[in-house]
gemmi code that builds the backbone of each chain (N, CA, C; Angstrom):
import gemmi

chains = {
    "A": [
        ("UNK", (-7.265, -32.648, -85.425), (-7.302, -31.307, -85.361), (-5.876, -30.610, -85.246)),
        ("UNK", (-6.111, -28.905, -85.179), (-4.668, -28.529, -84.764), (-4.744, -27.975, -83.837)),
        ("UNK", (-3.469, -28.511, -83.017), (-3.313, -28.051, -81.207), (-1.965, -27.228, -81.553)),
        ("UNK", (-1.900, -26.056, -81.062), (-0.731, -24.954, -80.693), (-0.204, -25.816, -79.341)),
        ("UNK", (1.054, -25.609, -78.851), (1.624, -25.689, -77.865), (2.521, -24.416, -77.583)),
        ("UNK", (2.123, -23.943, -76.506), (3.444, -22.709, -76.090), (3.926, -22.842, -75.138)),
        ("UNK", (5.189, -22.119, -75.419), (6.150, -22.605, -74.239), (6.450, -21.403, -73.251)),
        ("UNK", (6.904, -21.547, -72.006), (7.168, -20.315, -71.507), (8.873, -20.916, -70.774)),
        ("UNK", (9.446, -19.853, -70.352), (10.800, -20.031, -69.500), (12.064, -21.086, -69.872)),
        ("UNK", (12.026, -21.960, -69.078), (12.930, -22.559, -69.879), (12.891, -23.562, -70.696)),
        ("UNK", (11.359, -23.847, -70.709), (10.786, -24.880, -71.749), (10.727, -23.800, -73.222)),
        ("UNK", (10.747, -22.555, -73.312), (10.724, -21.646, -74.164), (11.960, -21.885, -74.802)),
        ("UNK", (13.290, -21.724, -73.551), (14.654, -21.824, -74.078), (14.833, -23.113, -75.029)),
        ("UNK", (14.432, -23.839, -74.163), (14.662, -25.318, -75.160), (13.778, -25.883, -76.415)),
        ("UNK", (12.876, -24.848, -76.495), (11.785, -25.652, -77.388), (11.283, -24.554, -78.485)),
        ("UNK", (11.841, -23.378, -78.230), (11.008, -22.557, -78.879), (9.683, -21.830, -78.514)),
        ("UNK", (9.150, -20.616, -78.979), (7.832, -20.045, -78.128), (6.866, -21.014, -78.418)),
        ("UNK", (6.521, -21.784, -79.320), (5.345, -22.245, -79.762), (5.588, -23.396, -80.822)),
        ("UNK", (4.896, -24.275, -80.988), (4.872, -25.244, -82.313), (3.608, -25.846, -82.476)),
        ("UNK", (3.021, -26.447, -83.554), (1.828, -26.829, -84.023), (1.548, -28.489, -83.611)),
        ("UNK", (1.033, -28.995, -83.920), (0.745, -30.340, -83.925), (-0.434, -30.919, -84.033)),
        ("UNK", (-0.641, -31.933, -84.990), (-2.132, -32.873, -85.387), (-2.276, -33.422, -84.285)),
        ("UNK", (-3.173, -33.366, -83.930), (-3.658, -34.652, -82.582), (-5.282, -35.146, -83.002)),
        ("UNK", (-5.622, -36.480, -82.555), (-6.894, -36.820, -82.669), (-8.179, -35.869, -82.294)),
        ("UNK", (-8.980, -36.058, -82.783), (-9.997, -35.518, -82.315), (-10.197, -35.626, -80.983)),
        ("UNK", (-10.749, -34.800, -80.214), (-11.364, -35.249, -78.866), (-9.879, -35.352, -77.965)),
        ("UNK", (-8.676, -35.644, -78.164), (-7.554, -35.978, -77.514), (-7.274, -35.140, -76.100)),
        ("UNK", (-6.806, -35.534, -75.432), (-6.542, -34.759, -74.152), (-5.457, -34.170, -74.145)),
        ("UNK", (-4.969, -33.245, -73.322), (-4.029, -32.065, -73.204), (-2.879, -33.190, -72.928)),
        ("UNK", (-3.069, -34.090, -71.730), (-2.016, -35.054, -71.399), (-1.508, -35.824, -72.458)),
        ("UNK", (-2.586, -36.373, -73.572), (-1.786, -37.177, -74.921), (-0.964, -36.460, -75.631)),
        ("UNK", (-1.520, -35.121, -76.068), (-0.907, -34.480, -76.995), (0.345, -33.898, -76.310)),
        ("UNK", (0.544, -33.650, -75.107), (2.050, -33.486, -74.619), (3.115, -34.547, -74.623)),
        ("UNK", (2.166, -35.578, -74.604), (3.487, -36.972, -74.151), (3.796, -37.409, -75.592)),
        ("UNK", (2.751, -37.293, -76.668), (3.127, -37.629, -77.927), (4.508, -36.221, -78.305)),
        ("UNK", (4.184, -35.344, -77.754), (5.186, -34.124, -77.912), (6.468, -34.493, -77.334)),
        ("UNK", (6.264, -34.953, -76.128), (7.723, -35.127, -75.337), (8.484, -36.417, -75.962)),
        ("UNK", (7.728, -37.555, -76.419), (8.430, -38.172, -77.324), (9.047, -38.226, -78.470)),
        ("UNK", (9.035, -37.095, -78.958), (9.834, -36.485, -79.751), (10.953, -35.569, -79.325)),
        ("UNK", (10.853, -34.961, -78.192), (11.799, -34.437, -77.433), (11.935, -34.811, -76.029)),
        ("UNK", (12.493, -35.941, -75.742), (12.993, -36.483, -74.774), (13.838, -35.700, -73.576)),
        ("UNK", (14.325, -34.641, -74.253), (15.260, -33.580, -73.199), (14.325, -32.932, -71.918)),
        ("UNK", (12.870, -32.922, -72.489), (11.798, -32.365, -71.544), (11.189, -33.009, -70.908)),
        ("UNK", (11.062, -34.404, -70.878), (10.338, -35.639, -70.541), (10.774, -35.180, -68.521)),
        ("UNK", (11.540, -34.765, -68.463), (11.682, -34.927, -66.835), (10.838, -33.507, -66.015)),
        ("UNK", (10.570, -32.711, -66.977), (10.508, -31.107, -66.366), (8.588, -31.355, -65.818)),
        ("UNK", (8.458, -31.242, -64.866), (7.040, -31.069, -64.365), (6.507, -30.048, -64.939)),
        ("UNK", (5.396, -30.232, -65.671), (4.408, -29.122, -66.257), (3.163, -29.077, -65.856)),
        ("UNK", (2.840, -27.629, -66.008), (1.272, -27.339, -65.968), (0.576, -26.997, -67.110)),
        ("UNK", (-0.444, -27.196, -67.081), (-1.274, -26.783, -68.452), (-2.172, -25.574, -68.333)),
        ("UNK", (-2.357, -24.689, -69.528), (-3.421, -23.797, -69.178), (-3.949, -23.809, -70.952)),
        ("UNK", (-5.361, -23.456, -70.684), (-6.134, -23.257, -71.801), (-6.898, -22.154, -71.562)),
        ("UNK", (-6.906, -21.171, -72.739), (-7.809, -20.061, -72.659), (-7.483, -19.122, -71.139)),
        ("UNK", (-6.365, -18.993, -70.821), (-5.751, -18.667, -69.830), (-6.391, -18.929, -68.382)),
        ("UNK", (-6.569, -20.421, -68.303), (-6.969, -21.081, -66.911), (-6.420, -22.175, -66.913)),
        ("UNK", (-5.882, -22.939, -65.748), (-5.238, -24.013, -65.813), (-6.062, -25.119, -65.875)),
        ("UNK", (-5.672, -25.971, -66.795), (-6.663, -27.355, -67.239), (-5.918, -28.570, -66.148)),
        ("UNK", (-6.929, -29.634, -66.129), (-6.559, -30.782, -65.613), (-5.722, -31.718, -67.199)),
        ("UNK", (-4.594, -32.512, -66.920), (-4.443, -33.051, -67.985), (-5.008, -34.088, -68.577)),
        ("UNK", (-6.441, -34.044, -68.245), (-7.383, -35.060, -68.633), (-8.528, -34.337, -69.587)),
        ("UNK", (-7.983, -32.555, -69.587), (-8.862, -32.095, -70.314), (-8.853, -32.341, -71.885)),
        ("UNK", (-10.313, -32.162, -72.696), (-10.300, -32.451, -73.531), (-10.377, -31.435, -74.772)),
        ("UNK", (-9.274, -31.266, -75.543), (-9.164, -30.139, -76.625), (-9.966, -30.104, -77.708)),
        ("UNK", (-10.137, -29.058, -78.490), (-10.621, -28.412, -79.330), (-9.908, -28.092, -80.358)),
        ("UNK", (-10.518, -28.601, -81.723), (-9.378, -28.111, -82.983), (-9.351, -26.600, -82.628)),
        ("UNK", (-7.817, -25.875, -83.065), (-7.671, -24.912, -82.753), (-6.782, -24.366, -81.288)),
        ("UNK", (-7.318, -25.249, -80.477), (-6.875, -24.850, -79.178), (-5.383, -24.536, -79.140)),
        ("UNK", (-5.067, -23.745, -77.920), (-3.796, -23.175, -77.992), (-3.782, -23.993, -76.325)),
        ("UNK", (-2.719, -24.468, -75.935), (-2.371, -25.137, -74.684), (-0.851, -24.176, -74.187)),
        ("UNK", (-1.056, -23.723, -73.161), (0.382, -23.052, -72.412), (0.795, -23.940, -71.704)),
        ("UNK", (2.037, -24.377, -71.962), (3.270, -25.409, -71.149), (3.731, -24.698, -70.381)),
        ("UNK", (3.459, -25.012, -68.846), (3.757, -24.317, -67.624), (5.299, -25.075, -67.191)),
        ("UNK", (6.681, -24.824, -67.240), (7.430, -25.591, -66.134), (6.995, -24.647, -64.786)),
        ("UNK", (7.310, -25.632, -63.862), (7.129, -24.547, -62.485), (7.492, -23.511, -62.142)),
        ("UNK", (6.089, -22.674, -61.516), (6.542, -21.070, -61.661), (7.533, -20.566, -60.310)),
        ("UNK", (8.028, -19.371, -60.289), (8.858, -19.398, -59.590), (8.773, -17.491, -59.422)),
        ("UNK", (7.499, -17.324, -59.327), (7.662, -15.683, -58.967), (7.926, -15.400, -57.655)),
        ("UNK", (7.839, -14.141, -57.327), (8.010, -13.536, -56.149), (9.584, -12.854, -56.106)),
        ("UNK", (10.217, -13.397, -54.662), (11.488, -12.468, -55.077), (12.603, -13.822, -54.796)),
    ],
    "B": [
        ("UNK", (-5.633, -2.677, -57.587), (-4.592, -2.585, -58.649), (-3.870, -4.143, -59.143)),
        ("UNK", (-4.029, -4.394, -59.584), (-3.274, -5.677, -60.110), (-2.396, -5.406, -61.383)),
        ("UNK", (-1.128, -5.778, -61.334), (-0.272, -5.329, -62.844), (1.006, -6.410, -62.479)),
        ("UNK", (1.404, -6.086, -63.693), (2.529, -6.693, -64.035), (3.509, -5.557, -64.780)),
        ("UNK", (4.320, -4.968, -64.224), (5.145, -4.010, -64.691), (6.972, -4.327, -65.210)),
        ("UNK", (7.349, -3.368, -66.053), (8.568, -3.716, -66.717), (9.460, -2.452, -65.984)),
        ("UNK", (8.911, -1.830, -65.193), (9.934, -0.855, -64.524), (9.895, -1.115, -62.865)),
        ("UNK", (10.603, -0.258, -62.143), (9.991, -0.028, -60.810), (8.696, -0.296, -60.325)),
        ("UNK", (8.772, -0.843, -59.168), (7.162, -0.973, -58.526), (7.118, 0.228, -57.907)),
        ("UNK", (5.692, 0.838, -58.265), (5.516, 2.296, -57.631), (5.023, 1.774, -56.117)),
        ("UNK", (5.787, 1.913, -55.077), (5.047, 1.660, -53.996), (3.879, 2.480, -53.715)),
        ("UNK", (4.276, 3.863, -53.791), (3.564, 4.892, -53.142), (2.228, 4.541, -53.981)),
        ("UNK", (2.041, 4.355, -55.318), (0.521, 3.956, -56.321), (0.096, 3.004, -55.381)),
        ("UNK", (0.570, 1.893, -55.257), (0.210, 0.804, -54.533), (-0.766, 1.050, -53.135)),
        ("UNK", (0.178, 1.581, -52.631), (-0.215, 2.052, -51.061), (-1.483, 2.838, -51.482)),
        ("UNK", (-1.674, 3.890, -52.180), (-2.547, 4.691, -52.164), (-4.026, 3.648, -52.422)),
        ("UNK", (-3.691, 2.891, -53.696), (-4.671, 1.929, -54.266), (-5.507, 1.060, -53.173)),
        ("UNK", (-4.532, 1.077, -52.088), (-5.542, 0.092, -51.012), (-6.104, 0.791, -50.053)),
        ("UNK", (-5.508, 2.229, -49.590), (-6.104, 2.946, -48.496), (-7.523, 2.853, -48.742)),
        ("UNK", (-8.594, 3.042, -47.445), (-9.474, 2.729, -47.313), (-10.198, 3.711, -46.066)),
        ("UNK", (-11.163, 4.340, -46.223), (-11.728, 5.140, -44.905), (-11.852, 4.118, -43.717)),
        ("UNK", (-12.474, 2.722, -43.918), (-12.778, 2.067, -43.323), (-11.608, 0.609, -42.670)),
        ("UNK", (-10.655, 1.117, -43.208), (-9.430, 0.504, -42.934), (-8.564, 1.225, -41.575)),
        ("UNK", (-8.208, -0.001, -40.985), (-7.130, 0.195, -39.796), (-5.668, 0.098, -39.829)),
        ("UNK", (-5.616, -0.598, -40.586), (-4.287, -1.439, -41.003), (-3.946, -1.598, -42.810)),
        ("UNK", (-2.772, -1.060, -42.972), (-2.643, -1.701, -44.377), (-1.090, -2.217, -44.148)),
        ("UNK", (-1.513, -3.658, -44.511), (0.253, -4.264, -44.612), (0.797, -4.574, -45.885)),
        ("UNK", (2.158, -4.432, -46.105), (2.386, -4.367, -47.777), (3.638, -5.282, -47.213)),
        ("UNK", (3.775, -6.065, -48.112), (5.281, -6.908, -48.386), (5.475, -6.345, -49.757)),
        ("UNK", (7.060, -6.664, -49.374), (7.828, -6.087, -50.849), (8.429, -7.022, -50.913)),
        ("UNK", (8.744, -7.941, -51.855), (9.908, -8.833, -51.909), (10.962, -8.440, -52.972)),
        ("UNK", (12.215, -8.148, -52.361), (13.350, -7.802, -53.200), (14.677, -8.749, -53.502)),
        ("UNK", (14.868, -8.545, -54.472), (16.311, -9.494, -54.839), (17.269, -9.419, -54.377)),
        ("UNK", (17.606, -10.801, -54.061), (19.003, -11.047, -53.041), (20.113, -11.384, -53.727)),
        ("UNK", (21.299, -10.927, -53.438), (22.693, -11.183, -54.031), (23.196, -12.589, -53.916)),
        ("UNK", (22.535, -13.221, -52.995), (22.847, -15.007, -53.056), (21.668, -15.703, -52.925)),
        ("UNK", (21.786, -16.890, -53.721), (21.174, -18.031, -53.501), (21.731, -19.279, -53.943)),
        ("UNK", (21.426, -20.087, -52.698), (21.869, -21.336, -52.654), (23.244, -21.380, -52.784)),
        ("UNK", (23.984, -20.745, -52.053), (25.905, -20.545, -52.241), (26.006, -19.833, -53.864)),
        ("UNK", (25.018, -19.380, -54.360), (25.486, -18.443, -55.701), (25.570, -17.271, -55.397)),
        ("UNK", (26.346, -16.670, -56.124), (26.635, -14.946, -56.317), (25.450, -14.851, -57.165)),
        ("UNK", (24.640, -14.055, -56.739), (23.498, -13.798, -58.017), (23.852, -12.173, -58.360)),
        ("UNK", (23.734, -12.143, -59.690), (24.143, -10.718, -60.342), (22.774, -9.847, -60.602)),
        ("UNK", (21.948, -10.652, -61.043), (20.555, -9.959, -61.276), (19.517, -11.256, -61.799)),
        ("UNK", (18.312, -10.812, -61.682), (17.365, -11.479, -61.695), (16.488, -11.342, -62.793)),
        ("UNK", (15.945, -12.156, -63.849), (15.023, -11.799, -64.808), (13.627, -12.604, -64.425)),
        ("UNK", (12.581, -11.994, -64.901), (11.417, -12.673, -64.763), (10.604, -12.540, -66.146)),
        ("UNK", (9.878, -13.598, -66.153), (8.937, -13.467, -67.370), (7.352, -14.097, -66.841)),
        ("UNK", (6.961, -13.526, -67.432), (5.475, -13.687, -67.255), (4.342, -14.179, -68.145)),
        ("UNK", (3.199, -14.929, -68.097), (1.963, -14.791, -69.313), (1.153, -13.882, -68.599)),
        ("UNK", (1.681, -12.588, -68.907), (1.036, -11.527, -68.426), (-0.892, -11.422, -68.055)),
        ("UNK", (-1.450, -11.769, -69.462), (-2.660, -11.977, -69.002), (-3.465, -12.764, -68.060)),
        ("UNK", (-3.124, -13.890, -68.090), (-3.343, -14.700, -66.708), (-2.890, -14.576, -65.634)),
        ("UNK", (-1.576, -13.794, -65.529), (-0.859, -13.677, -64.387), (-2.074, -12.761, -63.425)),
        ("UNK", (-1.970, -11.738, -64.223), (-3.086, -10.353, -63.446), (-4.549, -10.946, -63.138)),
        ("UNK", (-5.025, -12.278, -64.170), (-6.092, -13.080, -63.863), (-6.033, -13.473, -62.596)),
        ("UNK", (-4.875, -14.196, -62.414), (-4.725, -14.870, -61.022), (-4.693, -14.300, -59.947)),
        ("UNK", (-4.036, -12.921, -59.890), (-3.803, -12.425, -58.981), (-5.100, -11.769, -58.240)),
        ("UNK", (-5.931, -11.400, -59.486), (-7.116, -10.859, -58.944), (-8.064, -12.174, -58.474)),
        ("UNK", (-8.015, -13.129, -58.827), (-8.619, -14.755, -58.064), (-8.155, -14.805, -57.022)),
        ("UNK", (-6.631, -14.614, -56.365), (-6.401, -14.865, -55.715), (-6.986, -13.790, -54.424)),
        ("UNK", (-6.857, -12.702, -54.789), (-7.274, -11.679, -53.954), (-8.716, -11.641, -53.518)),
        ("UNK", (-10.051, -12.202, -54.635), (-11.438, -12.715, -54.382), (-11.063, -13.334, -52.861)),
        ("UNK", (-10.369, -14.862, -53.320), (-10.527, -15.540, -52.424), (-9.970, -15.393, -50.905)),
        ("UNK", (-8.887, -14.400, -51.002), (-8.348, -13.725, -49.629), (-9.538, -13.227, -49.119)),
        ("UNK", (-10.412, -12.360, -49.773), (-11.390, -11.407, -49.186), (-12.509, -12.445, -48.896)),
        ("UNK", (-12.852, -13.654, -49.285), (-13.722, -14.272, -48.713), (-13.005, -14.818, -47.372)),
        ("UNK", (-12.031, -15.276, -47.597), (-11.381, -15.606, -46.236), (-11.125, -15.047, -44.881)),
        ("UNK", (-10.866, -13.886, -45.483), (-10.735, -12.663, -44.304), (-11.429, -11.149, -44.444)),
        ("UNK", (-11.840, -10.624, -43.291), (-12.436, -9.354, -43.598), (-11.569, -8.454, -43.880)),
        ("UNK", (-11.322, -7.951, -45.357), (-10.162, -7.358, -45.762), (-11.109, -5.864, -46.500)),
        ("UNK", (-10.774, -4.958, -46.551), (-11.089, -3.628, -47.592), (-10.385, -4.016, -48.659)),
        ("UNK", (-9.138, -3.661, -49.122), (-8.909, -3.769, -50.301), (-7.352, -4.734, -50.590)),
        ("UNK", (-7.326, -5.169, -52.008), (-5.859, -5.944, -52.098), (-5.438, -5.319, -53.490)),
        ("UNK", (-3.903, -4.984, -53.736), (-3.329, -4.945, -54.440), (-1.797, -5.756, -54.713)),
        ("UNK", (-1.889, -5.815, -55.932), (-0.616, -6.915, -55.954), (0.256, -6.265, -57.316)),
        ("UNK", (1.251, -6.412, -57.354), (2.128, -5.697, -58.569), (3.261, -6.549, -58.652)),
        ("UNK", (3.835, -7.166, -59.944), (4.679, -7.925, -60.008), (5.569, -7.469, -61.093)),
        ("UNK", (6.918, -7.409, -60.902), (7.942, -6.828, -61.917), (8.588, -8.028, -62.828)),
        ("UNK", (8.592, -7.661, -64.256), (8.890, -8.666, -65.069), (10.147, -8.363, -65.784)),
        ("UNK", (10.965, -9.096, -66.630), (12.241, -8.314, -67.043), (13.308, -8.127, -66.249)),
        ("UNK", (14.450, -7.480, -66.691), (15.353, -8.066, -65.729), (15.719, -6.923, -64.095)),
        ("UNK", (15.696, -7.408, -63.225), (15.262, -6.793, -61.886), (16.768, -6.915, -61.166)),
        ("UNK", (17.524, -5.716, -61.255), (18.963, -5.576, -60.550), (18.937, -6.112, -58.976)),
        ("UNK", (19.600, -6.492, -58.339), (19.680, -6.925, -56.965), (19.400, -5.732, -56.394)),
        ("UNK", (18.510, -5.781, -55.215), (18.084, -5.019, -54.267), (17.061, -4.323, -54.728)),
        ("UNK", (16.279, -4.569, -55.826), (15.362, -4.024, -56.178), (13.596, -4.855, -55.943)),
        ("UNK", (12.729, -4.106, -55.744), (11.407, -5.180, -55.531), (11.095, -5.734, -56.974)),
        ("UNK", (11.105, -6.799, -56.967), (10.038, -7.834, -57.882), (8.598, -7.722, -57.381)),
        ("UNK", (8.259, -8.102, -56.385), (7.135, -8.361, -56.075), (6.482, -7.323, -55.130)),
        ("UNK", (5.163, -6.533, -55.049), (4.800, -6.355, -53.698), (3.260, -6.405, -53.857)),
        ("UNK", (2.551, -6.702, -52.204), (1.308, -7.006, -52.242), (1.181, -5.996, -50.930)),
        ("UNK", (0.064, -5.535, -51.320), (-0.780, -4.512, -50.337), (-1.850, -4.765, -49.739)),
        ("UNK", (-2.574, -5.243, -48.528), (-3.563, -5.386, -48.057), (-3.917, -4.628, -47.017)),
        ("UNK", (-5.424, -4.221, -47.299), (-5.914, -2.978, -45.912), (-7.186, -3.716, -45.108)),
        ("UNK", (-7.396, -3.313, -43.983), (-8.564, -3.966, -43.388), (-8.902, -3.321, -42.344)),
        ("UNK", (-10.127, -3.543, -41.477), (-10.439, -2.883, -40.187), (-9.298, -3.122, -39.151)),
        ("UNK", (-8.928, -4.047, -39.134), (-7.880, -4.579, -38.357), (-6.694, -5.057, -38.418)),
        ("UNK", (-5.324, -5.005, -38.331), (-4.185, -5.335, -38.689), (-3.992, -7.074, -39.046)),
        ("UNK", (-4.627, -7.924, -37.944), (-4.271, -9.522, -37.888), (-5.061, -9.663, -39.407)),
        ("UNK", (-6.167, -9.332, -39.823), (-6.462, -10.173, -41.075), (-5.432, -9.718, -41.918)),
        ("UNK", (-5.049, -8.176, -42.169), (-4.172, -7.852, -43.061), (-2.576, -8.541, -43.330)),
        ("UNK", (-2.546, -8.723, -42.132), (-0.921, -9.349, -42.030), (-1.345, -10.911, -42.340)),
        ("UNK", (-2.523, -11.357, -41.914), (-2.637, -12.845, -42.193), (-2.800, -13.128, -43.784)),
        ("UNK", (-3.561, -12.363, -44.315), (-4.281, -12.547, -45.719), (-2.623, -11.903, -46.585)),
        ("UNK", (-1.936, -10.998, -46.005), (-0.654, -10.553, -47.249), (0.187, -11.970, -47.140)),
        ("UNK", (0.452, -12.767, -46.096), (1.107, -13.779, -46.188), (0.904, -15.089, -46.913)),
        ("UNK", (-0.652, -15.455, -46.766), (-0.972, -16.232, -47.675), (-0.928, -15.732, -49.267)),
        ("UNK", (-1.157, -14.308, -49.234), (-1.034, -14.294, -50.612), (0.252, -14.251, -51.420)),
        ("UNK", (1.277, -14.028, -50.996), (2.501, -14.010, -51.346), (2.863, -15.653, -51.491)),
        ("UNK", (2.281, -16.379, -50.582), (2.625, -17.794, -50.679), (2.079, -18.658, -51.753)),
        ("UNK", (0.561, -18.106, -51.951), (-0.046, -18.594, -53.209), (0.512, -18.110, -54.497)),
        ("UNK", (0.792, -16.667, -54.459), (1.282, -16.472, -55.658), (2.607, -16.988, -56.167)),
        ("UNK", (3.435, -17.563, -55.352), (4.279, -18.303, -55.567), (3.915, -19.519, -56.233)),
        ("UNK", (2.923, -19.499, -55.635), (2.727, -21.279, -56.088), (2.275, -21.292, -57.670)),
        ("UNK", (0.913, -20.390, -57.570), (0.497, -20.763, -59.203), (-0.002, -19.601, -59.877)),
        ("UNK", (0.770, -18.258, -59.841), (0.496, -17.248, -60.926), (1.908, -17.495, -61.907)),
        ("UNK", (1.486, -17.515, -62.961), (2.287, -18.018, -64.270), (3.302, -17.103, -64.613)),
        ("UNK", (4.227, -17.019, -63.380), (5.961, -16.091, -63.322), (6.983, -16.969, -63.099)),
        ("UNK", (7.737, -16.364, -64.248), (9.191, -17.550, -63.793), (10.246, -16.614, -63.595)),
        ("UNK", (11.310, -17.201, -62.815), (12.366, -16.500, -62.410), (13.856, -17.161, -62.766)),
        ("UNK", (14.568, -15.886, -63.572), (16.095, -16.982, -64.277), (16.879, -16.076, -63.206)),
        ("UNK", (17.860, -16.765, -62.489), (18.813, -16.234, -62.038), (20.051, -16.282, -62.536)),
        ("UNK", (20.620, -15.025, -62.915), (22.122, -15.324, -63.528), (23.053, -15.087, -62.314)),
        ("UNK", (23.941, -15.836, -62.090), (24.961, -15.677, -60.757), (26.065, -15.884, -61.771)),
        ("UNK", (27.172, -15.705, -60.856), (28.903, -15.623, -61.375), (29.129, -16.832, -61.609)),
        ("UNK", (28.867, -17.450, -63.430), (29.327, -18.518, -63.796), (28.010, -19.425, -64.370)),
        ("UNK", (26.911, -18.670, -64.425), (25.999, -19.118, -65.055), (24.516, -18.250, -65.087)),
        ("UNK", (23.936, -19.699, -65.331), (22.355, -19.018, -65.316), (21.264, -19.942, -65.193)),
        ("UNK", (20.346, -19.913, -64.429), (19.018, -21.155, -63.694), (17.921, -20.708, -63.846)),
        ("UNK", (17.032, -21.372, -64.200), (15.754, -21.040, -64.134), (15.151, -21.555, -62.754)),
        ("UNK", (14.522, -20.686, -61.977), (14.472, -21.440, -60.692), (13.339, -22.183, -60.655)),
        ("UNK", (12.895, -23.009, -59.979), (11.963, -24.132, -59.731), (11.788, -24.847, -60.690)),
        ("UNK", (12.821, -24.878, -61.614), (12.428, -26.269, -62.888), (14.230, -27.164, -62.600)),
        ("UNK", (14.302, -27.084, -61.584), (15.760, -27.695, -61.417), (15.677, -29.089, -61.724)),
        ("UNK", (16.715, -29.553, -62.471), (16.362, -30.844, -63.000), (18.016, -31.538, -62.542)),
        ("UNK", (18.206, -31.686, -61.109), (19.462, -32.341, -60.881), (20.318, -31.095, -60.826)),
        ("UNK", (20.086, -29.980, -60.415), (20.871, -28.840, -60.247), (21.522, -28.263, -61.733)),
        ("UNK", (22.371, -27.202, -61.387), (22.180, -25.788, -62.479), (23.171, -26.627, -63.182)),
        ("UNK", (23.140, -26.250, -64.559), (24.025, -26.468, -65.652), (24.801, -25.290, -66.042)),
        ("UNK", (26.123, -24.751, -65.442), (26.673, -23.697, -65.571), (26.828, -23.288, -66.784)),
        ("UNK", (26.902, -22.111, -67.585), (26.828, -21.841, -68.738), (28.525, -21.555, -69.016)),
        ("UNK", (29.006, -22.284, -69.931), (30.577, -21.703, -70.177), (30.912, -20.607, -70.696)),
        ("UNK", (31.561, -19.827, -69.929), (31.517, -18.306, -69.974), (33.049, -18.051, -71.108)),
        ("UNK", (32.603, -17.074, -72.032), (33.936, -16.782, -72.942), (35.020, -16.030, -72.526)),
    ],
}
model = gemmi.Model(1)
for chain_id, residues in chains.items():
    chain = gemmi.Chain(chain_id)
    for i, (resn, *xyz) in enumerate(residues, 1):
        res = gemmi.Residue()
        res.name, res.seqid = resn, gemmi.SeqId(i, " ")
        for name, pos in zip(("N", "CA", "C"), xyz):
            atom = gemmi.Atom()
            atom.name, atom.element = name, gemmi.Element(name[0])
            atom.pos, atom.b_iso = gemmi.Position(*pos), 0.0
            res.add_atom(atom)
        chain.add_residue(res)
    model.add_chain(chain)
structure = gemmi.Structure()
structure.add_model(model)
structure.setup_entities()
């Protein structure tokens, strides 16, 4: 299945706005991210959180074909 | 009022949005950009957001706050893009029948916003730039031309 990873803030600067990857049917967010990190070890140490359809999901969340996963570095809103 | 804006935050509009005939208190928190951080001389701050999710998360926080405290109205506005030093980057207003609830809820809302709303801050300081919250062993100053 096709999964799109979308990046923000420091991840966007390092990796670009988004990438698409093939993943096994029913793959979890965590599996897709770890496969991607294997290609990009420079972001392996970044603490990330994930969102699908504009809601936070756990790393164990199972993805469906065409899903977009927003990958967030630590948020830092406020002043 | 739950908004992500690219210009100066309209504090008067936020205040109007939470006014309520049954309210005896309006507490407003305004976060402003400071000219120093961790010993760095800050020139400006730049914010980025996943806007649609950010407003959704702000609404969800307000809904939770209304369950926890007896509140009348809540409004939250965050500015993104470049915010010069000394200007407001975030404002939260809460109205309630009595002041205690409004103070407590406002404090909780800004703390939670900083923890979960998808907004990121990049600090441009004298000698470099850094995404706050994403420190991986300290800042890597950008070489200046």
